[in-house]
Gaussian input, Z-matrix of N, CA and C with variables (Angstrom, degrees):
# hf/3-21g

backbone

0 1
 N
 C     1     B1
 C     2     B2     1     A1
 N     3     B3     2     A2     1     D1
 C     4     B4     3     A3     2     D2
 C     5     B5     4     A4     3     D3
 N     6     B6     5     A5     4     D4
 C     7     B7     6     A6     5     D5
 C     8     B8     7     A7     6     D6
 N     9     B9     8     A8     7     D7
 C    10    B10     9     A9     8     D8
 C    11    B11    10    A10     9     D9
 N    12    B12    11    A11    10    D10
 C    13    B13    12    A12    11    D11
 C    14    B14    13    A13    12    D12
 N    15    B15    14    A14    13    D13
 C    16    B16    15    A15    14    D14
 C    17    B17    16    A16    15    D15
 N    18    B18    17    A17    16    D16
 C    19    B19    18    A18    17    D17
 C    20    B20    19    A19    18    D18
 N    21    B21    20    A20    19    D19
 C    22    B22    21    A21    20    D20
 C    23    B23    22    A22    21    D21
 N    24    B24    23    A23    22    D22
 C    25    B25    24    A24    23    D23
 C    26    B26    25    A25    24    D24
 N    27    B27    26    A26    25    D25
 C    28    B28    27    A27    26    D26
 C    29    B29    28    A28    27    D27
 N    30    B30    29    A29    28    D28
 C    31    B31    30    A30    29    D29
 C    32    B32    31    A31    30    D30
 N    33    B33    32    A32    31    D31
 C    34    B34    33    A33    32    D32
 C    35    B35    34    A34    33    D33
 N    36    B36    35    A35    34    D34
 C    37    B37    36    A36    35    D35
 C    38    B38    37    A37    36    D36
 N    39    B39    38    A38    37    D37
 C    40    B40    39    A39    38    D38
 C    41    B41    40    A40    39    D39
 N    42    B42    41    A41    40    D40
 C    43    B43    42    A42    41    D41
 C    44    B44    43    A43    42    D42
 N    45    B45    44    A44    43    D43
 C    46    B46    45    A45    44    D44
 C    47    B47    46    A46    45    D45
 N    48    B48    47    A47    46    D46
 C    49    B49    48    A48    47    D47
 C    50    B50    49    A49    48    D48
 N    51    B51    50    A50    49    D49
 C    52    B52    51    A51    50    D50
 C    53    B53    52    A52    51    D51
 N    54    B54    53    A53    52    D52
 C    55    B55    54    A54    53    D53
 C    56    B56    55    A55    54    D54
 N    57    B57    56    A56    55    D55
 C    58    B58    57    A57    56    D56
 C    59    B59    58    A58    57    D57
 N    60    B60    59    A59    58    D58
 C    61    B61    60    A60    59    D59
 C    62    B62    61    A61    60    D60
 N    63    B63    62    A62    61    D61
 C    64    B64    63    A63    62    D62
 C    65    B65    64    A64    63    D63
 N    66    B66    65    A65    64    D64
 C    67    B67    66    A66    65    D65
 C    68    B68    67    A67    66    D66
 N    69    B69    68    A68    67    D67
 C    70    B70    69    A69    68    D68
 C    71    B71    70    A70    69    D69
 N    72    B72    71    A71    70    D70
 C    73    B73    72    A72    71    D71
 C    74    B74    73    A73    72    D72
 N    75    B75    74    A74    73    D73
 C    76    B76    75    A75    74    D74
 C    77    B77    76    A76    75    D75
 N    78    B78    77    A77    76    D76
 C    79    B79    78    A78    77    D77
 C    80    B80    79    A79    78    D78
 N    81    B81    80    A80    79    D79
 C    82    B82    81    A81    80    D80
 C    83    B83    82    A82    81    D81
 N    84    B84    83    A83    82    D82
 C    85    B85    84    A84    83    D83
 C    86    B86    85    A85    84    D84
 N    87    B87    86    A86    85    D85
 C    88    B88    87    A87    86    D86
 C    89    B89    88    A88    87    D87
 N    90    B90    89    A89    88    D88
 C    91    B91    90    A90    89    D89
 C    92    B92    91    A91    90    D90
 N    93    B93    92    A92    91    D91
 C    94    B94    93    A93    92    D92
 C    95    B95    94    A94    93    D93
 N    96    B96    95    A95    94    D94
 C    97    B97    96    A96    95    D95
 C    98    B98    97    A97    96    D96
 N    99    B99    98    A98    97    D97
 C   100   B100    99    A99    98    D98
 C   101   B101   100   A100    99    D99
 N   102   B102   101   A101   100   D100
 C   103   B103   102   A102   101   D101
 C   104   B104   103   A103   102   D102
 N   105   B105   104   A104   103   D103
 C   106   B106   105   A105   104   D104
 C   107   B107   106   A106   105   D105
 N   108   B108   107   A107   106   D106
 C   109   B109   108   A108   107   D107
 C   110   B110   109   A109   108   D108
 N   111   B111   110   A110   109   D109
 C   112   B112   111   A111   110   D110
 C   113   B113   112   A112   111   D111
 N   114   B114   113   A113   112   D112
 C   115   B115   114   A114   113   D113
 C   116   B116   115   A115   114   D114
 N   117   B117   116   A116   115   D115
 C   118   B118   117   A117   116   D116
 C   119   B119   118   A118   117   D117
 N   120   B120   119   A119   118   D118
 C   121   B121   120   A120   119   D119
 C   122   B122   121   A121   120   D120
 N   123   B123   122   A122   121   D121
 C   124   B124   123   A123   122   D122
 C   125   B125   124   A124   123   D123
 N   126   B126   125   A125   124   D124
 C   127   B127   126   A126   125   D125
 C   128   B128   127   A127   126   D126
 N   129   B129   128   A128   127   D127
 C   130   B130   129   A129   128   D128
 C   131   B131   130   A130   129   D129
 N   132   B132   131   A131   130   D130
 C   133   B133   132   A132   131   D131
 C   134   B134   133   A133   132   D132
 N   135   B135   134   A134   133   D133
 C   136   B136   135   A135   134   D134
 C   137   B137   136   A136   135   D135
 N   138   B138   137   A137   136   D136
 C   139   B139   138   A138   137   D137
 C   140   B140   139   A139   138   D138
 N   141   B141   140   A140   139   D139
 C   142   B142   141   A141   140   D140
 C   143   B143   142   A142   141   D141
 N   144   B144   143   A143   142   D142
 C   145   B145   144   A144   143   D143
 C   146   B146   145   A145   144   D144
 N   147   B147   146   A146   145   D145
 C   148   B148   147   A147   146   D146
 C   149   B149   148   A148   147   D147
 N   150   B150   149   A149   148   D148
 C   151   B151   150   A150   149   D149
 C   152   B152   151   A151   150   D150
 N   153   B153   152   A152   151   D151
 C   154   B154   153   A153   152   D152
 C   155   B155   154   A154   153   D153
 N   156   B156   155   A155   154   D154
 C   157   B157   156   A156   155   D155
 C   158   B158   157   A157   156   D156
 N   159   B159   158   A158   157   D157
 C   160   B160   159   A159   158   D158
 C   161   B161   160   A160   159   D159
 N   162   B162   161   A161   160   D160
 C   163   B163   162   A162   161   D161
 C   164   B164   163   A163   162   D162
 N   165   B165   164   A164   163   D163
 C   166   B166   165   A165   164   D164
 C   167   B167   166   A166   165   D165
 N   168   B168   167   A167   166   D166
 C   169   B169   168   A168   167   D167
 C   170   B170   169   A169   168   D168
 N   171   B171   170   A170   169   D169
 C   172   B172   171   A171   170   D170
 C   173   B173   172   A172   171   D171
 N   174   B174   173   A173   172   D172
 C   175   B175   174   A174   173   D173
 C   176   B176   175   A175   174   D174
 N   177   B177   176   A176   175   D175
 C   178   B178   177   A177   176   D176
 C   179   B179   178   A178   177   D177
 N   180   B180   179   A179   178   D178
 C   181   B181   180   A180   179   D179
 C   182   B182   181   A181   180   D180
 N   183   B183   182   A182   181   D181
 C   184   B184   183   A183   182   D182
 C   185   B185   184   A184   183   D183
 N   186   B186   185   A185   184   D184
 C   187   B187   186   A186   185   D185
 C   188   B188   187   A187   186   D186
 N   189   B189   188   A188   187   D187
 C   190   B190   189   A189   188   D188
 C   191   B191   190   A190   189   D189
 N   192   B192   191   A191   190   D190
 C   193   B193   192   A192   191   D191
 C   194   B194   193   A193   192   D192
 N   195   B195   194   A194   193   D193
 C   196   B196   195   A195   194   D194
 C   197   B197   196   A196   195   D195
 N   198   B198   197   A197   196   D196
 C   199   B199   198   A198   197   D197
 C   200   B200   199   A199   198   D198
 N   201   B201   200   A200   199   D199
 C   202   B202   201   A201   200   D200
 C   203   B203   202   A202   201   D201
 N   204   B204   203   A203   202   D202
 C   205   B205   204   A204   203   D203
 C   206   B206   205   A205   204   D204
 N   207   B207   206   A206   205   D205
 C   208   B208   207   A207   206   D206
 C   209   B209   208   A208   207   D207
 N   210   B210   209   A209   208   D208
 C   211   B211   210   A210   209   D209
 C   212   B212   211   A211   210   D210
 N   213   B213   212   A212   211   D211
 C   214   B214   213   A213   212   D212
 C   215   B215   214   A214   213   D213
 N   216   B216   215   A215   214   D214
 C   217   B217   216   A216   215   D215
 C   218   B218   217   A217   216   D216
 N   219   B219   218   A218   217   D217
 C   220   B220   219   A219   218   D218
 C   221   B221   220   A220   219   D219
 N   222   B222   221   A221   220   D220
 C   223   B223   222   A222   221   D221
 C   224   B224   223   A223   222   D222

   B1=1.4516
   B2=1.5235
   B3=1.3095
   B4=1.4595
   B5=1.5242
   B6=1.3091
   B7=1.4614
   B8=1.5239
   B9=1.3090
   B10=1.4558
   B11=1.5306
   B12=1.3168
   B13=1.4606
   B14=1.5351
   B15=1.3013
   B16=1.4620
   B17=1.5329
   B18=1.3212
   B19=1.4686
   B20=1.5234
   B21=1.3205
   B22=1.4607
   B23=1.5258
   B24=1.3093
   B25=1.4617
   B26=1.5258
   B27=1.3127
   B28=1.4756
   B29=1.5239
   B30=1.3143
   B31=1.4676
   B32=1.5188
   B33=1.3068
   B34=1.4569
   B35=1.5241
   B36=1.3294
   B37=1.4676
   B38=1.5295
   B39=1.3056
   B40=1.4606
   B41=1.5268
   B42=1.3162
   B43=1.4725
   B44=1.5339
   B45=1.3111
   B46=1.4646
   B47=1.5260
   B48=1.3005
   B49=1.4655
   B50=1.5268
   B51=1.2871
   B52=1.4755
   B53=1.5160
   B54=1.3121
   B55=1.4653
   B56=1.5249
   B57=1.3173
   B58=1.4600
   B59=1.5187
   B60=1.3190
   B61=1.4475
   B62=1.5221
   B63=1.3051
   B64=1.4539
   B65=1.5171
   B66=1.3095
   B67=1.4516
   B68=1.5256
   B69=1.3192
   B70=1.4506
   B71=1.5332
   B72=1.3025
   B73=1.4597
   B74=1.5262
   B75=1.3199
   B76=1.4672
   B77=1.5245
   B78=1.3279
   B79=1.4731
   B80=1.5292
   B81=1.3356
   B82=1.4617
   B83=1.5316
   B84=1.3222
   B85=1.4680
   B86=1.5213
   B87=1.3111
   B88=1.4606
   B89=1.5324
   B90=1.3157
   B91=1.4690
   B92=1.5244
   B93=1.3147
   B94=1.4625
   B95=1.5199
   B96=1.3073
   B97=1.4570
   B98=1.5256
   B99=1.3419
   B100=1.4671
   B101=1.5251
   B102=1.3284
   B103=1.4767
   B104=1.5224
   B105=1.3105
   B106=1.4557
   B107=1.5178
   B108=1.3150
   B109=1.4664
   B110=1.5281
   B111=1.3250
   B112=1.4665
   B113=1.5232
   B114=1.3214
   B115=1.4614
   B116=1.5374
   B117=1.3261
   B118=1.4576
   B119=1.5245
   B120=1.3399
   B121=1.4614
   B122=1.5153
   B123=1.3343
   B124=1.4719
   B125=1.5180
   B126=1.3335
   B127=1.4614
   B128=1.5191
   B129=1.3191
   B130=1.4558
   B131=1.5205
   B132=1.3123
   B133=1.4613
   B134=1.5271
   B135=1.3110
   B136=1.4653
   B137=1.5247
   B138=1.2735
   B139=1.4534
   B140=1.5233
   B141=1.3209
   B142=1.4636
   B143=1.5291
   B144=1.3019
   B145=1.4664
   B146=1.5168
   B147=1.3052
   B148=1.4517
   B149=1.5089
   B150=1.2972
   B151=1.4622
   B152=1.5198
   B153=1.3094
   B154=1.4657
   B155=1.5237
   B156=1.3186
   B157=1.4581
   B158=1.5381
   B159=1.3048
   B160=1.4725
   B161=1.5165
   B162=1.3189
   B163=1.4713
   B164=1.5293
   B165=1.3303
   B166=1.4573
   B167=1.5122
   B168=1.3336
   B169=1.4693
   B170=1.5219
   B171=1.3241
   B172=1.4727
   B173=1.5213
   B174=1.3341
   B175=1.4702
   B176=1.5324
   B177=1.3289
   B178=1.4602
   B179=1.5318
   B180=1.3145
   B181=1.4670
   B182=1.5266
   B183=1.3303
   B184=1.4667
   B185=1.5255
   B186=1.3283
   B187=1.4584
   B188=1.5314
   B189=1.3107
   B190=1.4595
   B191=1.5194
   B192=1.3149
   B193=1.4744
   B194=1.5264
   B195=1.3124
   B196=1.4705
   B197=1.5253
   B198=1.3192
   B199=1.4673
   B200=1.5278
   B201=1.3113
   B202=1.4675
   B203=1.5145
   B204=1.3047
   B205=1.4727
   B206=1.5281
   B207=1.3195
   B208=1.4692
   B209=1.5169
   B210=1.3105
   B211=1.4675
   B212=1.5230
   B213=1.3118
   B214=1.4528
   B215=1.5258
   B216=1.3123
   B217=1.4588
   B218=1.5240
   B219=1.3130
   B220=1.4618
   B221=1.5239
   B222=1.3217
   B223=1.4684
   B224=1.4874
   A1=108.70
   A2=117.04
   A3=122.61
   A4=116.77
   A5=118.77
   A6=119.27
   A7=113.30
   A8=116.94
   A9=121.18
   A10=110.90
   A11=115.89
   A12=121.83
   A13=108.88
   A14=116.68
   A15=121.50
   A16=112.86
   A17=117.93
   A18=120.74
   A19=113.06
   A20=118.01
   A21=120.83
   A22=109.97
   A23=116.86
   A24=121.88
   A25=110.68
   A26=116.75
   A27=120.47
   A28=111.43
   A29=116.10
   A30=119.90
   A31=110.84
   A32=117.04
   A33=121.37
   A34=111.67
   A35=116.75
   A36=121.94
   A37=112.89
   A38=117.63
   A39=121.24
   A40=114.02
   A41=118.16
   A42=120.85
   A43=112.99
   A44=116.91
   A45=120.60
   A46=109.04
   A47=116.35
   A48=121.82
   A49=113.56
   A50=118.39
   A51=121.23
   A52=114.18
   A53=117.55
   A54=121.23
   A55=108.22
   A56=116.01
   A57=121.88
   A58=107.67
   A59=116.55
   A60=121.50
   A61=108.87
   A62=115.35
   A63=120.91
   A64=108.42
   A65=116.12
   A66=120.77
   A67=109.91
   A68=116.05
   A69=122.17
   A70=112.73
   A71=116.57
   A72=120.70
   A73=113.00
   A74=117.17
   A75=119.32
   A76=112.27
   A77=117.77
   A78=117.93
   A79=111.53
   A80=117.71
   A81=119.78
   A82=111.10
   A83=117.31
   A84=119.62
   A85=110.66
   A86=116.40
   A87=120.72
   A88=111.20
   A89=116.25
   A90=120.28
   A91=110.78
   A92=117.00
   A93=120.95
   A94=112.93
   A95=117.69
   A96=119.72
   A97=111.14
   A98=116.57
   A99=120.90
   A100=114.14
   A101=117.46
   A102=120.37
   A103=110.75
   A104=116.77
   A105=122.86
   A106=111.88
   A107=115.65
   A108=124.09
   A109=110.86
   A110=116.84
   A111=121.64
   A112=113.44
   A113=117.56
   A114=119.81
   A115=111.26
   A116=116.78
   A117=121.22
   A118=111.69
   A119=116.74
   A120=122.19
   A121=111.17
   A122=115.75
   A123=120.37
   A124=111.87
   A125=116.76
   A126=120.54
   A127=109.62
   A128=114.90
   A129=122.37
   A130=106.07
   A131=115.49
   A132=124.56
   A133=113.88
   A134=118.72
   A135=120.59
   A136=110.34
   A137=116.57
   A138=126.71
   A139=113.23
   A140=118.66
   A141=118.49
   A142=113.43
   A143=117.73
   A144=119.71
   A145=110.40
   A146=114.11
   A147=120.32
   A148=111.09
   A149=115.44
   A150=121.82
   A151=108.35
   A152=116.60
   A153=121.87
   A154=113.63
   A155=113.59
   A156=122.37
   A157=107.06
   A158=116.55
   A159=118.68
   A160=111.20
   A161=116.41
   A162=119.55
   A163=110.49
   A164=117.39
   A165=120.90
   A166=111.89
   A167=116.15
   A168=119.85
   A169=111.34
   A170=116.75
   A171=120.40
   A172=111.25
   A173=116.76
   A174=119.62
   A175=110.66
   A176=115.55
   A177=120.21
   A178=110.38
   A179=116.92
   A180=121.45
   A181=111.59
   A182=116.93
   A183=120.39
   A184=111.02
   A185=116.03
   A186=120.73
   A187=110.85
   A188=116.43
   A189=120.91
   A190=111.65
   A191=117.17
   A192=120.43
   A193=110.51
   A194=116.96
   A195=121.03
   A196=110.52
   A197=116.65
   A198=121.29
   A199=110.42
   A200=117.01
   A201=120.93
   A202=110.99
   A203=116.41
   A204=119.77
   A205=111.68
   A206=116.67
   A207=120.61
   A208=113.85
   A209=117.52
   A210=120.69
   A211=114.57
   A212=116.70
   A213=119.68
   A214=111.01
   A215=117.74
   A216=120.66
   A217=111.67
   A218=117.27
   A219=120.72
   A220=111.75
   A221=116.54
   A222=119.67
   A223=107.94
   D1=121.37
   D2=-167.76
   D3=-59.36
   D4=-28.88
   D5=-177.96
   D6=-90.30
   D7=1.29
   D8=178.63
   D9=-86.12
   D10=150.29
   D11=177.55
   D12=-70.40
   D13=129.70
   D14=-176.15
   D15=-78.18
   D16=-14.77
   D17=-176.93
   D18=-62.41
   D19=-32.43
   D20=177.56
   D21=-62.34
   D22=-44.05
   D23=178.64
   D24=-66.05
   D25=-41.49
   D26=177.80
   D27=-59.94
   D28=-43.10
   D29=178.95
   D30=-65.16
   D31=-39.43
   D32=-179.79
   D33=-65.16
   D34=-36.74
   D35=-176.08
   D36=-105.61
   D37=26.07
   D38=-174.47
   D39=-62.10
   D40=-20.56
   D41=-179.37
   D42=-79.74
   D43=-10.76
   D44=-178.09
   D45=-94.42
   D46=108.11
   D47=-173.72
   D48=-74.31
   D49=-33.56
   D50=-173.79
   D51=-99.16
   D52=24.15
   D53=178.78
   D54=-93.76
   D55=129.69
   D56=175.35
   D57=-96.54
   D58=133.41
   D59=178.19
   D60=-110.43
   D61=133.34
   D62=179.75
   D63=-128.77
   D64=116.10
   D65=-178.96
   D66=-90.72
   D67=138.97
   D68=179.16
   D69=-112.65
   D70=5.18
   D71=-174.32
   D72=-58.77
   D73=-48.25
   D74=-175.44
   D75=-68.22
   D76=-39.80
   D77=179.95
   D78=-69.85
   D79=-32.27
   D80=176.67
   D81=-72.98
   D82=-40.47
   D83=177.13
   D84=-62.64
   D85=-39.58
   D86=177.33
   D87=-63.89
   D88=-44.58
   D89=178.70
   D90=-63.38
   D91=-39.65
   D92=-179.13
   D93=-68.81
   D94=-17.94
   D95=176.08
   D96=-76.31
   D97=-16.48
   D98=-177.82
   D99=-110.73
   D100=-25.48
   D101=-175.53
   D102=-133.01
   D103=165.83
   D104=-178.54
   D105=-71.68
   D106=147.78
   D107=177.19
   D108=-51.52
   D109=-42.59
   D110=-175.64
   D111=-67.14
   D112=-15.08
   D113=176.56
   D114=-81.23
   D115=-17.49
   D116=-178.17
   D117=-110.14
   D118=-32.60
   D119=-177.72
   D120=-122.37
   D121=143.66
   D122=178.23
   D123=-86.39
   D124=-17.76
   D125=-178.10
   D126=-155.24
   D127=178.14
   D128=175.66
   D129=-121.62
   D130=70.13
   D131=-167.09
   D132=-53.02
   D133=-50.11
   D134=-175.58
   D135=-135.40
   D136=49.92
   D137=178.30
   D138=75.53
   D139=-52.96
   D140=-174.95
   D141=-116.86
   D142=16.06
   D143=171.93
   D144=-156.93
   D145=158.83
   D146=179.72
   D147=-148.11
   D148=-176.49
   D149=178.30
   D150=-90.98
   D151=143.00
   D152=-170.99
   D153=-80.53
   D154=148.63
   D155=167.69
   D156=-82.70
   D157=-178.47
   D158=174.99
   D159=-60.48
   D160=-37.80
   D161=179.30
   D162=-65.25
   D163=-41.58
   D164=176.35
   D165=-63.09
   D166=-43.22
   D167=177.44
   D168=-63.15
   D169=-33.31
   D170=176.91
   D171=-66.02
   D172=-36.28
   D173=175.91
   D174=-61.20
   D175=-42.39
   D176=178.24
   D177=-65.21
   D178=-46.65
   D179=-178.15
   D180=-62.95
   D181=-42.00
   D182=178.95
   D183=-64.11
   D184=-41.12
   D185=178.78
   D186=-65.04
   D187=-41.36
   D188=177.68
   D189=-65.16
   D190=-42.31
   D191=179.03
   D192=-61.65
   D193=-42.08
   D194=178.49
   D195=-64.25
   D196=-41.76
   D197=178.40
   D198=-61.64
   D199=-45.87
   D200=179.59
   D201=-60.46
   D202=-44.38
   D203=178.80
   D204=-61.93
   D205=-45.63
   D206=-175.26
   D207=-77.30
   D208=-42.80
   D209=-170.49
   D210=-98.50
   D211=-31.29
   D212=-173.05
   D213=-100.91
   D214=-52.04
   D215=-174.50
   D216=-77.99
   D217=-47.34
   D218=-177.51
   D219=-69.61
   D220=-39.92
   D221=178.68
   D222=-82.96

């Protein structure tokens, strides 16, 4: 869930050395400063996160594509 802190997941999976973690919190917070919550999320599942709309999924996909270009392909 994009608005959740990724550190909890990192701590849970700390034994996995080859796992890449990509946080979406900042790009979602930035998007939410410009557009309505309902344009990014279909619901408010557990108070502070929900399931993504196509636009929300696009934010995740764009962030992942940028990460792949910067961290995986270029390096």
